VMD Tcl script that builds the backbone (N, CA, C; Angstrom):
set m [mol new atoms 507]
animate dup $m
set s [atomselect $m all]
$s set {name element resname resid chain x y z} {
  {N N MET 1 A -11.366 20.398 -42.725}
  {CA C MET 1 A -10.065 20.987 -42.948}
  {C C MET 1 A -9.998 21.492 -44.385}
  {N N ASN 2 A -9.694 22.781 -44.554}
  {CA C ASN 2 A -9.565 23.373 -45.877}
  {C C ASN 2 A -8.117 23.333 -46.342}
  {N N ASN 3 A -7.942 22.975 -47.605}
  {CA C ASN 3 A -6.625 22.981 -48.234}
  {C C ASN 3 A -6.622 24.040 -49.321}
  {N N SER 4 A -5.512 24.736 -49.449}
  {CA C SER 4 A -5.371 25.727 -50.514}
  {C C SER 4 A -4.225 25.329 -51.415}
  {N N GLY 5 A -4.334 25.713 -52.691}
  {CA C GLY 5 A -3.314 25.377 -53.667}
  {C C GLY 5 A -2.292 26.484 -53.814}
  {N N TYR 6 A -1.052 26.069 -53.998}
  {CA C TYR 6 A 0.050 27.013 -54.157}
  {C C TYR 6 A 0.985 26.512 -55.251}
  {N N ILE 7 A 1.568 27.448 -55.958}
  {CA C ILE 7 A 2.632 27.155 -56.906}
  {C C ILE 7 A 3.919 27.650 -56.257}
  {N N LEU 8 A 4.922 26.772 -56.201}
  {CA C LEU 8 A 6.223 27.142 -55.663}
  {C C LEU 8 A 7.199 27.282 -56.827}
  {N N THR 9 A 7.955 28.357 -56.850}
  {CA C THR 9 A 9.071 28.460 -57.787}
  {C C THR 9 A 10.336 28.290 -56.957}
  {N N VAL 10 A 11.166 27.349 -57.386}
  {CA C VAL 10 A 12.344 26.962 -56.621}
  {C C VAL 10 A 13.588 27.213 -57.463}
  {N N MET 11 A 14.571 27.901 -56.886}
  {CA C MET 11 A 15.842 28.168 -57.566}
  {C C MET 11 A 16.982 27.877 -56.601}
  {N N ALA 12 A 18.042 27.256 -57.140}
  {CA C ALA 12 A 19.242 26.980 -56.341}
  {C C ALA 12 A 20.365 26.581 -57.274}
  {N N LYS 13 A 21.592 26.714 -56.794}
  {CA C LYS 13 A 22.709 26.134 -57.537}
  {C C LYS 13 A 22.494 24.629 -57.493}
  {N N ASP 14 A 22.574 23.966 -58.639}
  {CA C ASP 14 A 22.227 22.546 -58.702}
  {C C ASP 14 A 23.144 21.693 -57.825}
  {N N ARG 15 A 22.513 20.784 -57.099}
  {CA C ARG 15 A 23.217 19.822 -56.249}
  {C C ARG 15 A 22.213 18.774 -55.801}
  {N N PRO 16 A 22.680 17.620 -55.340}
  {CA C PRO 16 A 21.745 16.608 -54.831}
  {C C PRO 16 A 21.004 17.111 -53.589}
  {N N GLY 17 A 19.755 16.687 -53.444}
  {CA C GLY 17 A 18.998 16.938 -52.220}
  {C C GLY 17 A 18.033 18.101 -52.243}
  {N N ILE 18 A 18.002 18.881 -53.305}
  {CA C ILE 18 A 17.096 20.035 -53.343}
  {C C ILE 18 A 15.641 19.583 -53.319}
  {N N VAL 19 A 15.297 18.611 -54.163}
  {CA C VAL 19 A 13.915 18.122 -54.214}
  {C C VAL 19 A 13.525 17.512 -52.871}
  {N N LYS 20 A 14.421 16.752 -52.264}
  {CA C LYS 20 A 14.137 16.149 -50.956}
  {C C LYS 20 A 13.864 17.214 -49.904}
  {N N THR 21 A 14.663 18.280 -49.894}
  {CA C THR 21 A 14.471 19.347 -48.912}
  {C C THR 21 A 13.083 19.958 -49.040}
  {N N VAL 22 A 12.684 20.293 -50.267}
  {CA C VAL 22 A 11.375 20.912 -50.474}
  {C C VAL 22 A 10.255 19.914 -50.183}
  {N N SER 23 A 10.408 18.672 -50.646}
  {CA C SER 23 A 9.342 17.684 -50.418}
  {C C SER 23 A 9.197 17.358 -48.929}
  {N N ASP 24 A 10.290 17.372 -48.181}
  {CA C ASP 24 A 10.206 17.165 -46.728}
  {C C ASP 24 A 9.362 18.245 -46.066}
  {N N ILE 25 A 9.531 19.483 -46.529}
  {CA C ILE 25 A 8.756 20.598 -45.952}
  {C C ILE 25 A 7.280 20.450 -46.295}
  {N N VAL 26 A 6.974 20.060 -47.516}
  {CA C VAL 26 A 5.574 19.847 -47.902}
  {C C VAL 26 A 4.972 18.749 -47.028}
  {N N LEU 27 A 5.655 17.629 -46.902}
  {CA C LEU 27 A 5.158 16.498 -46.114}
  {C C LEU 27 A 5.016 16.848 -44.638}
  {N N SER 28 A 6.007 17.514 -44.072}
  {CA C SER 28 A 5.952 17.834 -42.638}
  {C C SER 28 A 4.847 18.825 -42.300}
  {N N ASN 29 A 4.300 19.477 -43.308}
  {CA C ASN 29 A 3.176 20.396 -43.098}
  {C C ASN 29 A 1.863 19.812 -43.611}
  {N N GLN 30 A 1.794 18.485 -43.675}
  {CA C GLN 30 A 0.614 17.725 -44.097}
  {C C GLN 30 A 0.129 18.123 -45.494}
  {N N GLY 31 A 1.059 18.529 -46.334}
  {CA C GLY 31 A 0.715 18.952 -47.685}
  {C C GLY 31 A 0.806 17.816 -48.680}
  {N N SER 32 A 0.321 18.090 -49.880}
  {CA C SER 32 A 0.375 17.136 -50.989}
  {C C SER 32 A 1.121 17.773 -52.150}
  {N N TRP 33 A 2.086 17.038 -52.686}
  {CA C TRP 33 A 2.839 17.438 -53.878}
  {C C TRP 33 A 1.994 16.983 -55.061}
  {N N LEU 34 A 1.445 17.907 -55.850}
  {CA C LEU 34 A 0.512 17.561 -56.913}
  {C C LEU 34 A 1.200 17.299 -58.249}
  {N N GLU 35 A 2.022 18.231 -58.692}
  {CA C GLU 35 A 2.741 18.056 -59.945}
  {C C GLU 35 A 3.925 19.011 -59.953}
  {N N ALA 36 A 4.892 18.718 -60.830}
  {CA C ALA 36 A 6.090 19.546 -60.864}
  {C C ALA 36 A 6.757 19.489 -62.222}
  {N N SER 37 A 7.517 20.529 -62.492}
  {CA C SER 37 A 8.419 20.564 -63.628}
  {C C SER 37 A 9.750 21.041 -63.064}
  {N N LEU 38 A 10.743 20.150 -63.082}
  {CA C LEU 38 A 12.027 20.428 -62.456}
  {C C LEU 38 A 13.127 20.229 -63.489}
  {N N SER 39 A 14.087 21.146 -63.541}
  {CA C SER 39 A 15.139 21.066 -64.555}
  {C C SER 39 A 16.450 21.619 -64.047}
  {N N ARG 40 A 17.503 21.172 -64.694}
  {CA C ARG 40 A 18.823 21.758 -64.506}
  {C C ARG 40 A 19.081 22.615 -65.731}
  {N N LEU 41 A 19.279 23.907 -65.514}
  {CA C LEU 41 A 19.505 24.851 -66.604}
  {C C LEU 41 A 20.729 25.694 -66.272}
  {N N GLY 42 A 21.761 25.600 -67.088}
  {CA C GLY 42 A 22.952 26.420 -66.892}
  {C C GLY 42 A 23.593 26.238 -65.533}
  {N N GLY 43 A 23.593 25.011 -65.013}
  {CA C GLY 43 A 24.193 24.743 -63.713}
  {C C GLY 43 A 23.313 25.103 -62.533}
  {N N GLN 44 A 22.106 25.571 -62.818}
  {CA C GLN 44 A 21.159 25.938 -61.767}
  {C C GLN 44 A 19.998 24.961 -61.761}
  {N N PHE 45 A 19.416 24.766 -60.590}
  {CA C PHE 45 A 18.202 23.984 -60.451}
  {C C PHE 45 A 17.048 24.964 -60.528}
  {N N ALA 46 A 16.087 24.687 -61.397}
  {CA C ALA 46 A 14.898 25.528 -61.533}
  {C C ALA 46 A 13.683 24.622 -61.478}
  {N N GLY 47 A 12.741 24.947 -60.622}
  {CA C GLY 47 A 11.568 24.100 -60.500}
  {C C GLY 47 A 10.298 24.881 -60.269}
  {N N ILE 48 A 9.222 24.300 -60.740}
  {CA C ILE 48 A 7.881 24.809 -60.473}
  {C C ILE 48 A 7.101 23.633 -59.924}
  {N N VAL 49 A 6.507 23.827 -58.747}
  {CA C VAL 49 A 5.821 22.738 -58.049}
  {C C VAL 49 A 4.438 23.208 -57.636}
  {N N SER 50 A 3.447 22.375 -57.881}
  {CA C SER 50 A 2.085 22.638 -57.439}
  {C C SER 50 A 1.829 21.802 -56.188}
  {N N VAL 51 A 1.383 22.454 -55.108}
  {CA C VAL 51 A 1.125 21.762 -53.842}
  {C C VAL 51 A -0.216 22.204 -53.266}
  {N N LYS 52 A -0.749 21.369 -52.393}
  {CA C LYS 52 A -1.906 21.750 -51.569}
  {C C LYS 52 A -1.450 21.657 -50.121}
  {N N ILE 53 A -1.759 22.676 -49.356}
  {CA C ILE 53 A -1.363 22.752 -47.954}
  {C C ILE 53 A -2.603 23.071 -47.120}
  {N N PRO 54 A -2.804 22.371 -45.995}
  {CA C PRO 54 A -3.916 22.733 -45.118}
  {C C PRO 54 A -3.773 24.193 -44.670}
  {N N ASP 55 A -4.869 24.920 -44.696}
  {CA C ASP 55 A -4.841 26.338 -44.335}
  {C C ASP 55 A -4.204 26.569 -42.966}
  {N N ARG 56 A -4.466 25.676 -42.024}
  {CA C ARG 56 A -3.919 25.842 -40.673}
  {C C ARG 56 A -2.402 25.693 -40.625}
  {N N GLN 57 A -1.789 25.131 -41.667}
  {CA C GLN 57 A -0.341 24.900 -41.715}
  {C C GLN 57 A 0.405 25.969 -42.513}
  {N N LEU 58 A -0.323 26.898 -43.108}
  {CA C LEU 58 A 0.295 27.826 -44.048}
  {C C LEU 58 A 1.436 28.631 -43.434}
  {N N ASN 59 A 1.244 29.191 -42.251}
  {CA C ASN 59 A 2.307 29.994 -41.647}
  {C C ASN 59 A 3.563 29.166 -41.376}
  {N N ASP 60 A 3.382 27.955 -40.838}
  {CA C ASP 60 A 4.531 27.076 -40.587}
  {C C ASP 60 A 5.214 26.695 -41.903}
  {N N PHE 61 A 4.429 26.450 -42.935}
  {CA C PHE 61 A 4.939 26.092 -44.249}
  {C C PHE 61 A 5.806 27.225 -44.809}
  {N N LYS 62 A 5.280 28.438 -44.774}
  {CA C LYS 62 A 6.024 29.603 -45.268}
  {C C LYS 62 A 7.317 29.811 -44.476}
  {N N LYS 63 A 7.236 29.642 -43.164}
  {CA C LYS 63 A 8.422 29.815 -42.307}
  {C C LYS 63 A 9.492 28.793 -42.667}
  {N N ALA 64 A 9.099 27.541 -42.828}
  {CA C ALA 64 A 10.056 26.483 -43.165}
  {C C ALA 64 A 10.711 26.740 -44.520}
  {N N LEU 65 A 9.925 27.192 -45.481}
  {CA C LEU 65 A 10.501 27.495 -46.800}
  {C C LEU 65 A 11.462 28.673 -46.731}
  {N N SER 66 A 11.150 29.670 -45.917}
  {CA C SER 66 A 12.046 30.829 -45.811}
  {C C SER 66 A 13.368 30.451 -45.144}
  {N N GLU 67 A 13.364 29.438 -44.299}
  {CA C GLU 67 A 14.579 29.024 -43.592}
  {C C GLU 67 A 15.581 28.298 -44.478}
  {N N ILE 68 A 15.137 27.733 -45.616}
  {CA C ILE 68 A 16.091 27.007 -46.460}
  {C C ILE 68 A 16.899 27.931 -47.367}
  {N N VAL 69 A 16.642 29.232 -47.280}
  {CA C VAL 69 A 17.482 30.198 -47.983}
  {C C VAL 69 A 18.925 30.049 -47.501}
  {N N SER 70 A 19.105 29.719 -46.223}
  {CA C SER 70 A 20.457 29.533 -45.676}
  {C C SER 70 A 21.178 28.350 -46.333}
  {N N GLU 71 A 20.409 27.454 -46.980}
  {CA C GLU 71 A 20.988 26.320 -47.709}
  {C C GLU 71 A 21.172 26.651 -49.196}
  {N N GLY 72 A 20.903 27.901 -49.560}
  {CA C GLY 72 A 21.061 28.319 -50.953}
  {C C GLY 72 A 19.857 28.014 -51.820}
  {N N ILE 73 A 18.715 27.713 -51.203}
  {CA C ILE 73 A 17.495 27.387 -51.948}
  {C C ILE 73 A 16.495 28.529 -51.753}
  {N N THR 74 A 16.097 29.136 -52.853}
  {CA C THR 74 A 15.115 30.219 -52.803}
  {C C THR 74 A 13.787 29.698 -53.314}
  {N N VAL 75 A 12.736 29.878 -52.519}
  {CA C VAL 75 A 11.403 29.426 -52.902}
  {C C VAL 75 A 10.440 30.605 -52.788}
  {N N LYS 76 A 9.686 30.845 -53.841}
  {CA C LYS 76 A 8.617 31.845 -53.812}
  {C C LYS 76 A 7.295 31.107 -53.876}
  {N N ILE 77 A 6.315 31.610 -53.149}
  {CA C ILE 77 A 5.004 30.975 -53.057}
  {C C ILE 77 A 3.980 31.856 -53.770}
  {N N HIS 78 A 3.175 31.206 -54.618}
  {CA C HIS 78 A 2.122 31.904 -55.355}
  {C C HIS 78 A 0.826 31.123 -55.160}
  {N N SER 79 A -0.262 31.821 -54.821}
  {CA C SER 79 A -1.565 31.172 -54.701}
  {C C SER 79 A -2.115 30.874 -56.085}
  {N N PHE 80 A -2.961 29.847 -56.184}
  {CA C PHE 80 A -3.639 29.608 -57.455}
  {C C PHE 80 A -5.060 29.163 -57.197}
  {N N ASN 81 A -5.885 29.389 -58.219}
  {CA C ASN 81 A -7.287 29.005 -58.170}
  {C C ASN 81 A -7.533 28.093 -59.364}
  {N N GLU 82 A -7.735 26.812 -59.100}
  {CA C GLU 82 A -7.905 25.830 -60.174}
  {C C GLU 82 A -9.082 26.144 -61.091}
  {N N GLU 83 A -10.066 26.863 -60.606}
  {CA C GLU 83 A -11.267 27.132 -61.399}
  {C C GLU 83 A -11.018 28.112 -62.539}
  {N N ASN 84 A -9.892 28.824 -62.532}
  {CA C ASN 84 A -9.618 29.806 -63.570}
  {C C ASN 84 A -8.755 29.256 -64.697}
  {N N GLU 85 A -8.592 27.951 -64.760}
  {CA C GLU 85 A -7.748 27.361 -65.791}
  {C C GLU 85 A -8.367 27.560 -67.176}
  {N N PHE 86 A -7.517 27.786 -68.177}
  {CA C PHE 86 A -7.944 27.928 -69.565}
  {C C PHE 86 A -8.466 26.584 -70.048}
  {N N GLU 87 A -9.660 26.569 -70.592}
  {CA C GLU 87 A -10.240 25.332 -71.108}
  {C C GLU 87 A -10.198 25.366 -72.627}
  {N N GLY 88 A -9.435 24.486 -73.217}
  {CA C GLY 88 A -9.350 24.440 -74.661}
  {C C GLY 88 A -8.980 23.045 -75.125}
  {N N LYS 89 A -8.989 22.857 -76.437}
  {CA C LYS 89 A -8.617 21.561 -77.005}
  {C C LYS 89 A -7.105 21.425 -76.958}
  {N N PRO 90 A -6.584 20.307 -76.421}
  {CA C PRO 90 A -5.130 20.144 -76.327}
  {C C PRO 90 A -4.507 19.764 -77.670}
  {N N ALA 91 A -3.265 20.193 -77.858}
  {CA C ALA 91 A -2.477 19.800 -79.029}
  {C C ALA 91 A -1.005 19.791 -78.626}
  {N N SER 92 A -0.255 18.879 -79.229}
  {CA C SER 92 A 1.189 18.803 -79.002}
  {C C SER 92 A 1.891 19.160 -80.299}
  {N N ILE 93 A 2.860 20.050 -80.191}
  {CA C ILE 93 A 3.557 20.574 -81.361}
  {C C ILE 93 A 5.048 20.305 -81.229}
  {N N ILE 94 A 5.669 19.930 -82.320}
  {CA C ILE 94 A 7.125 19.890 -82.399}
  {C C ILE 94 A 7.518 20.843 -83.515}
  {N N VAL 95 A 8.409 21.768 -83.199}
  {CA C VAL 95 A 8.868 22.762 -84.158}
  {C C VAL 95 A 10.377 22.619 -84.289}
  {N N GLU 96 A 10.855 22.567 -85.518}
  {CA C GLU 96 A 12.291 22.513 -85.780}
  {C C GLU 96 A 12.626 23.554 -86.845}
  {N N ALA 97 A 13.794 24.188 -86.682}
  {CA C ALA 97 A 14.209 25.222 -87.630}
  {C C ALA 97 A 15.688 25.513 -87.425}
  {N N ASN 98 A 16.257 26.260 -88.351}
  {CA C ASN 98 A 17.604 26.780 -88.134}
  {C C ASN 98 A 17.526 27.740 -86.958}
  {N N ASP 99 A 18.483 27.642 -86.047}
  {CA C ASP 99 A 18.450 28.523 -84.881}
  {C C ASP 99 A 18.746 29.962 -85.300}
  {N N ARG 100 A 18.053 30.890 -84.663}
  {CA C ARG 100 A 18.277 32.318 -84.902}
  {C C ARG 100 A 17.694 33.093 -83.731}
  {N N ASP 101 A 18.148 34.313 -83.566}
  {CA C ASP 101 A 17.607 35.177 -82.521}
  {C C ASP 101 A 16.130 35.429 -82.782}
  {N N GLY 102 A 15.326 35.365 -81.722}
  {CA C GLY 102 A 13.918 35.736 -81.812}
  {C C GLY 102 A 12.962 34.639 -82.220}
  {N N ILE 103 A 13.428 33.416 -82.380}
  {CA C ILE 103 A 12.527 32.363 -82.860}
  {C C ILE 103 A 11.401 32.065 -81.861}
  {N N ILE 104 A 11.717 32.041 -80.576}
  {CA C ILE 104 A 10.670 31.817 -79.565}
  {C C ILE 104 A 9.670 32.974 -79.584}
  {N N ASP 105 A 10.155 34.186 -79.737}
  {CA C ASP 105 A 9.262 35.343 -79.788}
  {C C ASP 105 A 8.332 35.271 -80.996}
  {N N GLU 106 A 8.863 34.858 -82.138}
  {CA C GLU 106 A 8.046 34.729 -83.343}
  {C C GLU 106 A 6.931 33.708 -83.136}
  {N N ILE 107 A 7.279 32.559 -82.604}
  {CA C ILE 107 A 6.301 31.489 -82.397}
  {C C ILE 107 A 5.276 31.897 -81.342}
  {N N SER 108 A 5.752 32.401 -80.196}
  {CA C SER 108 A 4.826 32.754 -79.110}
  {C C SER 108 A 3.925 33.923 -79.491}
  {N N SER 109 A 4.431 34.852 -80.281}
  {CA C SER 109 A 3.594 35.977 -80.739}
  {C C SER 109 A 2.461 35.480 -81.628}
  {N N ALA 110 A 2.780 34.573 -82.553}
  {CA C ALA 110 A 1.758 34.026 -83.451}
  {C C ALA 110 A 0.688 33.279 -82.655}
  {N N LEU 111 A 1.123 32.485 -81.690}
  {CA C LEU 111 A 0.163 31.725 -80.874}
  {C C LEU 111 A -0.707 32.657 -80.038}
  {N N ALA 112 A -0.092 33.634 -79.384}
  {CA C ALA 112 A -0.852 34.562 -78.532}
  {C C ALA 112 A -1.863 35.368 -79.338}
  {N N GLU 113 A -1.483 35.773 -80.545}
  {CA C GLU 113 A -2.379 36.566 -81.400}
  {C C GLU 113 A -3.678 35.826 -81.699}
  {N N LYS 114 A -3.616 34.497 -81.771}
  {CA C LYS 114 A -4.805 33.697 -82.074}
  {C C LYS 114 A -5.451 33.111 -80.817}
  {N N GLY 115 A -4.957 33.488 -79.636}
  {CA C GLY 115 A -5.562 33.020 -78.386}
  {C C GLY 115 A -5.196 31.598 -78.021}
  {N N VAL 116 A -4.100 31.099 -78.565}
  {CA C VAL 116 A -3.636 29.746 -78.233}
  {C C VAL 116 A -2.841 29.829 -76.934}
  {N N ASN 117 A -3.205 29.024 -75.954}
  {CA C ASN 117 A -2.562 29.035 -74.645}
  {C C ASN 117 A -1.398 28.042 -74.616}
  {N N VAL 118 A -0.194 28.544 -74.354}
  {CA C VAL 118 A 0.977 27.674 -74.202}
  {C C VAL 118 A 0.972 27.133 -72.778}
  {N N GLU 119 A 0.852 25.805 -72.656}
  {CA C GLU 119 A 0.823 25.174 -71.339}
  {C C GLU 119 A 2.187 24.651 -70.912}
  {N N LYS 120 A 2.986 24.243 -71.888}
  {CA C LYS 120 A 4.318 23.738 -71.582}
  {C C LYS 120 A 5.185 23.917 -72.813}
  {N N LEU 121 A 6.429 24.342 -72.592}
  {CA C LEU 121 A 7.354 24.530 -73.693}
  {C C LEU 121 A 8.736 24.064 -73.243}
  {N N SER 122 A 9.322 23.175 -74.026}
  {CA C SER 122 A 10.699 22.733 -73.816}
  {C C SER 122 A 11.441 22.987 -75.112}
  {N N SER 123 A 12.610 23.610 -75.015}
  {CA C SER 123 A 13.365 23.882 -76.234}
  {C C SER 123 A 14.842 23.606 -76.019}
  {N N GLU 124 A 15.526 23.398 -77.137}
  {CA C GLU 124 A 16.962 23.191 -77.088}
  {C C GLU 124 A 17.556 23.553 -78.439}
  {N N CYS 125 A 18.838 23.812 -78.425}
  {CA C CYS 125 A 19.598 24.009 -79.647}
  {C C CYS 125 A 20.672 22.942 -79.678}
  {N N ALA 126 A 20.844 22.340 -80.836}
  {CA C ALA 126 A 21.850 21.291 -80.989}
  {C C ALA 126 A 22.556 21.491 -82.309}
  {N N SER 127 A 23.774 21.052 -82.359}
  {CA C SER 127 A 24.568 21.175 -83.576}
  {C C SER 127 A 24.032 20.228 -84.642}
  {N N ALA 128 A 23.878 20.755 -85.847}
  {CA C ALA 128 A 23.526 19.911 -86.989}
  {C C ALA 128 A 24.821 19.221 -87.407}
  {N N SER 129 A 24.930 17.946 -87.142}
  {CA C SER 129 A 26.206 17.240 -87.238}
  {C C SER 129 A 26.925 17.414 -88.570}
  {N N MET 130 A 26.249 17.398 -89.661}
  {CA C MET 130 A 26.905 17.497 -90.965}
  {C C MET 130 A 26.936 18.935 -91.502}
  {N N ALA 131 A 26.071 19.791 -90.969}
  {CA C ALA 131 A 25.958 21.137 -91.528}
  {C C ALA 131 A 26.845 22.162 -90.816}
  {N N GLY 132 A 27.171 21.923 -89.552}
  {CA C GLY 132 A 28.028 22.846 -88.822}
  {C C GLY 132 A 27.326 24.065 -88.257}
  {N N TYR 133 A 26.016 24.050 -88.160}
  {CA C TYR 133 A 25.294 25.155 -87.538}
  {C C TYR 133 A 24.294 24.600 -86.550}
  {N N GLU 134 A 23.700 25.492 -85.757}
  {CA C GLU 134 A 22.770 25.101 -84.704}
  {C C GLU 134 A 21.348 24.928 -85.243}
  {N N LEU 135 A 20.683 23.874 -84.762}
  {CA C LEU 135 A 19.274 23.646 -85.062}
  {C C LEU 135 A 18.460 23.874 -83.799}
  {N N PHE 136 A 17.347 24.548 -83.945}
  {CA C PHE 136 A 16.418 24.815 -82.857}
  {C C PHE 136 A 15.331 23.753 -82.879}
  {N N ARG 137 A 14.954 23.267 -81.691}
  {CA C ARG 137 A 13.853 22.306 -81.582}
  {C C ARG 137 A 13.042 22.651 -80.343}
  {N N ALA 138 A 11.738 22.676 -80.494}
  {CA C ALA 138 A 10.855 22.944 -79.366}
  {C C ALA 138 A 9.706 21.950 -79.358}
  {N N GLU 139 A 9.354 21.509 -78.160}
  {CA C GLU 139 A 8.144 20.717 -77.954}
  {C C GLU 139 A 7.208 21.598 -77.148}
  {N N ILE 140 A 6.011 21.797 -77.694}
  {CA C ILE 140 A 5.075 22.751 -77.101}
  {C C ILE 140 A 3.722 22.077 -76.908}
  {N N GLN 141 A 3.199 22.149 -75.701}
  {CA C GLN 141 A 1.846 21.682 -75.397}
  {C C GLN 141 A 0.965 22.921 -75.331}
  {N N VAL 142 A -0.124 22.911 -76.090}
  {CA C VAL 142 A -1.004 24.072 -76.141}
  {C C VAL 142 A -2.458 23.654 -75.934}
  {N N SER 143 A -3.286 24.652 -75.633}
  {CA C SER 143 A -4.737 24.500 -75.639}
  {C C SER 143 A -5.277 25.462 -76.684}
  {N N LEU 144 A -6.084 24.928 -77.582}
  {CA C LEU 144 A -6.638 25.723 -78.673}
  {C C LEU 144 A -7.983 26.321 -78.280}
  {N N PRO 145 A -8.216 27.576 -78.634}
  {CA C PRO 145 A -9.524 28.159 -78.351}
  {C C PRO 145 A -10.604 27.495 -79.213}
  {N N LYS 146 A -11.839 27.676 -78.809}
  {CA C LYS 146 A -12.963 27.127 -79.581}
  {C C LYS 146 A -12.880 27.614 -81.021}
  {N N ARG 147 A -13.249 26.767 -81.940}
  {CA C ARG 147 A -13.284 27.045 -83.371}
  {C C ARG 147 A -11.901 27.269 -83.998}
  {N N PHE 148 A -10.842 26.948 -83.265}
  {CA C PHE 148 A -9.494 27.040 -83.837}
  {C C PHE 148 A -9.014 25.613 -84.029}
  {N N THR 149 A -8.911 25.197 -85.268}
  {CA C THR 149 A -8.613 23.801 -85.584}
  {C C THR 149 A -7.109 23.539 -85.620}
  {N N VAL 150 A -6.768 22.261 -85.615}
  {CA C VAL 150 A -5.374 21.841 -85.750}
  {C C VAL 150 A -4.831 22.287 -87.110}
  {N N ASN 151 A -5.661 22.234 -88.152}
  {CA C ASN 151 A -5.237 22.694 -89.482}
  {C C ASN 151 A -4.887 24.185 -89.469}
  {N N LYS 152 A -5.681 24.990 -88.759}
  {CA C LYS 152 A -5.385 26.422 -88.643}
  {C C LYS 152 A -4.087 26.630 -87.857}
  {N N LEU 153 A -3.878 25.812 -86.833}
  {CA C LEU 153 A -2.651 25.897 -86.046}
  {C C LEU 153 A -1.436 25.582 -86.917}
  {N N GLN 154 A -1.534 24.538 -87.721}
  {CA C GLN 154 A -0.449 24.138 -88.623}
  {C C GLN 154 A -0.122 25.285 -89.584}
  {N N ALA 155 A -1.147 25.846 -90.202}
  {CA C ALA 155 A -0.940 26.941 -91.153}
  {C C ALA 155 A -0.347 28.171 -90.462}
  {N N LEU 156 A -0.829 28.465 -89.275}
  {CA C LEU 156 A -0.325 29.609 -88.516}
  {C C LEU 156 A 1.172 29.470 -88.256}
  {N N LEU 157 A 1.582 28.327 -87.745}
  {CA C LEU 157 A 2.991 28.134 -87.406}
  {C C LEU 157 A 3.872 28.086 -88.649}
  {N N GLU 158 A 3.386 27.477 -89.711}
  {CA C GLU 158 A 4.167 27.422 -90.952}
  {C C GLU 158 A 4.317 28.802 -91.583}
  {N N SER 159 A 3.393 29.712 -91.275}
  {CA C SER 159 A 3.495 31.075 -91.810}
  {C C SER 159 A 4.524 31.929 -91.062}
  {N N VAL 160 A 4.969 31.460 -89.916}
  {CA C VAL 160 A 5.951 32.206 -89.124}
  {C C VAL 160 A 7.267 32.342 -89.873}
  {N N SER 161 A 7.692 31.266 -90.523}
  {CA C SER 161 A 8.973 31.270 -91.223}
  {C C SER 161 A 9.003 30.130 -92.226}
  {N N ASP 162 A 9.690 30.338 -93.337}
  {CA C ASP 162 A 9.715 29.289 -94.362}
  {C C ASP 162 A 10.628 28.119 -93.995}
  {N N ASP 163 A 11.456 28.264 -92.956}
  {CA C ASP 163 A 12.327 27.147 -92.576}
  {C C ASP 163 A 11.778 26.352 -91.388}
  {N N LEU 164 A 10.598 26.706 -90.899}
  {CA C LEU 164 A 9.995 26.011 -89.761}
  {C C LEU 164 A 9.389 24.681 -90.215}
  {N N ILE 165 A 9.772 23.610 -89.548}
  {CA C ILE 165 A 9.155 22.302 -89.779}
  {C C ILE 165 A 8.238 22.059 -88.577}
  {N N VAL 166 A 6.963 21.885 -88.836}
  {CA C VAL 166 A 5.959 21.782 -87.783}
  {C C VAL 166 A 5.294 20.414 -87.829}
  {N N THR 167 A 5.278 19.732 -86.691}
  {CA C THR 167 A 4.567 18.462 -86.549}
  {C C THR 167 A 3.575 18.632 -85.397}
  {N N ILE 168 A 2.308 18.303 -85.658}
  {CA C ILE 168 A 1.277 18.427 -84.624}
  {C C ILE 168 A 0.693 17.051 -84.363}
  {N N GLU 169 A 0.638 16.692 -83.083}
  {CA C GLU 169 A 0.082 15.392 -82.686}
  {C C GLU 169 A -1.221 15.565 -81.964}
}
mol reanalyze $m
mol bondsrecalc $m
mol representation Tube
mol addrep $m
């Protein structure tokens, strides 16, 4: 029995039971839920799920996912090939700065220019309690290309802006 990997993108107005609905469909089609990133953003449920489904179940799987649109859940299916994953040295970054327009673009442009692969990014803005303005904070998981050191990464990110505080683990 051959299994193929798929990435599901899931969107819905947030409410209880969305994960159960999708996981029931994966299970009922003899699939495996491999990993996921699920969040509530702006009152919406947004998720990315990696699954493996037996090839013989694919049509039934797709049909079942298309039927939950009537429940307000939209799922898109994307094939993936695990062998094409970027192989690099992992690093975890925390970036903090005064919030401003374009900060994510500045950081992502610098990383992309040096071939650093962003694997996961979580960001938020929060009020600086005593200062009265917004602070930006991002946690970023990256893979570094060969011969690109953590020291070079630190210098690269610090060169983006003089108010950026960068911590690399």
